[in-house]
C-alpha positions in Angstrom: -10.0 6.8 -1.4 -7.0 8.2 0.4 -3.7 6.8 -0.7 -0.2 7.5 0.5 2.6 5.6 -1.4 6.2 5.8 -0.2 9.2 5.1 -2.4 12.9 5.6 -2.4 13.9 3.4 0.5 16.8 1.0 0.2 20.2 0.1 1.6 23.0 2.6 2.1 26.2 2.8 3.9 26.7 5.2 6.8 27.4 8.7 5.6 25.4 8.2 2.5 22.1 9.7 1.4 18.6 8.6 0.4 15.6 10.5 -0.7 12.2 9.3 0.1 9.0 10.3 -1.7 5.4 10.1 -0.7 2.7 10.4 -3.4 -0.7 11.3 -2.1 -4.2 11.2 -3.5 -7.8 11.2 -2.4 -7.6 14.3 -0.1 -6.8 18.1 -0.4 -3.0 17.7 0.0 -2.3 21.4 0.4 -4.6 21.6 3.5 -2.9 18.8 5.4 0.1 18.5 7.7 2.4 15.9 6.2 4.8 13.9 8.3 7.4 11.2 8.2 7.7 8.5 10.9 9.9 5.6 11.4 10.0 2.3 13.3 13.1 0.3 14.0 12.9 -3.4 14.8 11.7 -3.9 18.4 11.1 -0.2 18.9 8.1 2.0 18.9 7.2 4.2 15.9 8.7 7.7 16.3 8.2 11.0 14.5 10.9 12.1 12.2 9.7 15.3 10.6 6.6 17.1 9.6 5.7 20.0 7.4 2.4 21.8 7.9 0.2 23.4 5.3 1.7 26.7 6.2 5.1 25.1 5.6 6.2 25.3 9.2 8.5 22.4 9.9 9.5 20.3 12.9 12.3 17.8 13.1 13.2 15.3 15.8 16.5 16.0 17.5 18.0 12.8 16.1 17.7 14.0 12.5 18.0 17.7 12.8 20.7 19.0 10.5 20.8 15.8 8.5 17.3 15.4 7.1 15.2 17.8 5.2 11.5 17.5 4.7 9.8 19.2 1.7 6.5 19.2 -0.1 5.3 20.0 -3.6 1.6 20.8 -3.3 1.1 20.9 -7.0 2.4 17.3 -7.3 0.8 16.2 -4.1 4.1 14.8 -3.0 6.2 15.1 0.1 9.9 14.2 0.3 12.5 13.4 2.9 16.1 14.1 1.9 18.3 12.1 4.3 22.0 12.9 4.4 24.8 11.7 6.5 22.9 8.5 7.3 23.7 6.6 10.4 23.0 2.9 11.3 20.5 4.2 13.9 18.4 5.6 11.0 17.6 2.0 10.0 13.9 1.3 10.0 10.6 1.3 8.2 9.7 4.9 7.2 6.1 5.9 7.0 4.4 8.8 5.4 1.4 10.3 7.2 -1.2 13.0 6.6 -3.5 14.8 9.0 -5.4 18.0 9.1 -3.4 19.0 12.2 0.2 18.0 13.0 -0.9 16.7 16.4 -3.6 14.5 14.8 -1.4 11.9 13.1 -2.0 9.1 15.6 -5.7 9.8 16.2 -7.0 10.9 12.8 -4.2 10.5 10.3 -3.8 8.7 7.1 -0.8 6.4 6.7 1.2 4.8 3.9 2.5 1.2 3.9 6.1 2.2 4.5 9.4 1.9 2.8 12.4 0.2 4.3 15.7 2.1 5.0 18.7 0.1 6.0 22.0 1.8 6.9 25.1 -0.3 7.4 28.2 0.8 9.2 
């Protein structure tokens, strides 16, 4: 069965860095668009970044220039390098996979999430 397992979350001070990983299994990783989403307390889930099977990349404006999404198709793993963290980056971070990057909500697979907390 499909599994997405996130790791690497934790607590960090503003200006610090964290690297999230998402290990995937149960589907043809290289054919899928991989994405990162986050949900802050009391807020809706929002897209952070995605990297398609052709390695085209999209970032939300709030993380552009600070976060870098990457993927290792041989290891079936995607990463999110988060630099210059801000308190507004606090939230649960989810890994997602879909055959198309606009299919996450309707047809995507989702991990359980990893918590990121940034203190000022």
